[in-house]
N, C-alpha and C positions, 0 to 999 in steps of 0.2 A: 571423511571431510573430504571436500572440495579446493580447488583453488580457480578462482575465477580468474581469467586472461581476456582483457577485452579493450580495445581501444578508444573507447567512450569513459574510461577508470579516470576520476576525478582524486585527486590527494584529499582531503578533508583538513590536513596538516596547514593547507596552504590558501590564498584567497582562489573568488572563483574566475574564473577565467573567462571567453566570449561564450564558449560551449555550455555555461550553462544560464545561459539568457535565451541562446538561440532555439528557434520550433525546429524539429524533427520529425523520423516518421512517426512515432510513438507517443512522440511529448509535443505533439504540434498544436503550439500555443497560437497558434496565427489563427487558427480556425475560429472562426462567427460566433461559433456554439460556443466554444470557450470562453471566446473574450467577452462575450454579454454575460456569460453567468460569474462570470468572475468580476465584471464590472459591478452587478447589481451586486453580490457577496459585499463588496468591499466598503459599499454606501457609509459614510460616516465614519472612516478611518481615516487617520493621517499619517500615519508614521509607517513604515514597513510591519513592525513588529505587530503593531493592529491589524493589518490588512491579515498579515499570514493566520491572523489566532480565528479571524471571520474567514477566508478560505479554508479552512480545517474544519470547522464546525458548518460547514454550504458542502461539503463532503461527508466530514465521519456520518452524519444523518440522515439525510435525500437519499443517499444512496445505499442501497441495501447490502448487507456482508454476504455474501455467495458462496461458501466453502467448495461448492459443488459444481459452479461457474468456472472452471479452469482449463478445461476442454475447448479452446478456442483457433480460429483460425487466425491468421498473421492480423489480419484485416480489422478485425474485434477487439485488438489489443493495441488501438491507437485511442488517444484519450478521448477524444471527440465522439467513438462510437461507446465506450464505456458512460462516458455522461449520457448520451441517447438511451442508452439501456438501462439506465440507473440503479446496476448491479453490479458487483464483480467480487471477489476477493481481494487479498491485502494488497496484492502488486497491481491491479488494474484500479482500484481505488487511488492506490498512492500516485501511478501515472495521472491520474486526473489531476489531483492537487497540486503535484511538480508542475502540469502544463500551465494550472491558473496561475501559480506565481510568479510562472515565467510572463506570462498576459500582461501582468501587470505592472514586471518589472524588477519582481525580486528573483534574483538568482537562486537557483534550486536544481537540486540533483533527487535520481532513485537509490536508494540505499538496501541492501540486503542482506538477511542475516538467515542463521539458524537458531531456531528456536524448539523450546519443548513445550508441550501443552499438554498437563497435567491433567483438565479435566476436559480430555477430547470426549467425544461419544462413543460409545461400544461400534457404532454402526462404522465412526470413521476410524477408530482402532484398529477394526477387522480389515480393512483396507489397505492402511497405510502403515502398519506394525509400530515397530518405536521410531522410527525415521524422526530426524528431526525434520519441521517444518522450514521451507525456503520463504521466507519472511520478507515484505517490500514494505519498504516506511517510504516518508518523505524528508530531505533535510533541506534547511532553508540557509541562507546568510542574512541573519540579520544583526545589526549593531555590531559588524566586524568581529562575526565569530559563526560557525556552523551551529544549526540547532535542528534537533531532531524531531520528529512527527508521526503516529502511526494512525491515519484516517478507518483504519478495519472496520472495527465492530461499533455499529451504529446506538442510537441510545436505547432506542426498542428493544432491540434485542439484550442489549446489557440488562435490564429490569428484568425482562423474562425469564433470564438464568443468572439472576441476585448476583451478578455481576458488576464493580466498580465501572464507570464509564471512565476512559482516560481522558482525563482536561488536557489544554493546551493552553499557555499563559504566555508564548511569544518567546519567553527567554529562557526556559528550562526545555530539556529532554521530553518528550512524552511518546515512552517508545515499546513500551510493553505491560500488560494489567499484571502484576507480580500475583496478587491475592483474588480472590472473590468476597463479597462481601462477608461470607464466614469464615473468613482469612484461613481460607486452605489455598495451597500454591497452586497459580493456573499457568501463568507462563513465564517461563524461564531463559534465559537468553543465555546464548550457549558460545555463538561466534557470527562474529561480524565479517562480511565477506566482501567491505567498501561500498563506493557511493559510483553512480554511473550517470553521464551526460545523457545516456540512451540509454532505453531500452534492450537489453542483450536476451534478445528473441529466443534464437537458436539454443544459448546455452543454458535458457531455463526451461526448454522443451525439452530437452535430456535430462535436464536434474528430476524433472517431474517425470517423464517416465524412466529414469534408473532407477529413483526412490518408490516410485509411488506405480507398479506395472498394475496391479488390480485394480486400483481407484480409473486409473488414466482408461486402460480397458472399458472399465464397466461405464464410464464416461461417452467413451468413443460409442460404446453398442448403444449408447441412449437406455440402459438399463436404471438409472439412478433418477432421472428426472433434474426439474430447478429447484432442489431444495433451499431455498432461498434463508428459512428460518430456522435452520439445522444449527445444533449449539456447537460453540467455537471448536473449528478445527483447522 
């Protein structure tokens, strides 16, 4: 297990502070592309909860889940860069969602947790072993409470691999796919590391290299390629 210590930590037992609305290096909510995309996404919504739902689906499906797209330079972790790439693993996709929420005035932060994937592919398992995954999700302040939502796995991918898509209603947490359509265990929540107003980039890089050295070295040497539709990992 790891202990995350970062000055952008946000206590979810408390109401949001100004950091949860401010743009920063990675959550660049003031970027024109983020603001324009968010504005289109929330058309027809009146409440923050309705807006959050529309934002969730504007990230979940159009941005392709790319599990091997995790060896990225610092500038590629900016929400605006991820939006331009139209792909990312769970952390980058969540950064886009958080940035879009802030762009429309919804306090939001990035959550990080360890999860176990019981249905990981053989290829990914060989590269990662049995280590729990460093999972990212978005957390919104809606109707006086924090609500969690993970936009990682796009609908077309869920359909391809017979996994129930994760739906979000703006009221309840939508955090993990617990079972696939055949009721086999899929994602298991292990430990929540907390929520952050800014992406702890250096710490994330350390975790990825310490836990998954074979995967990261393979990606560094460009031996895997951009396998965007690899099964959940």
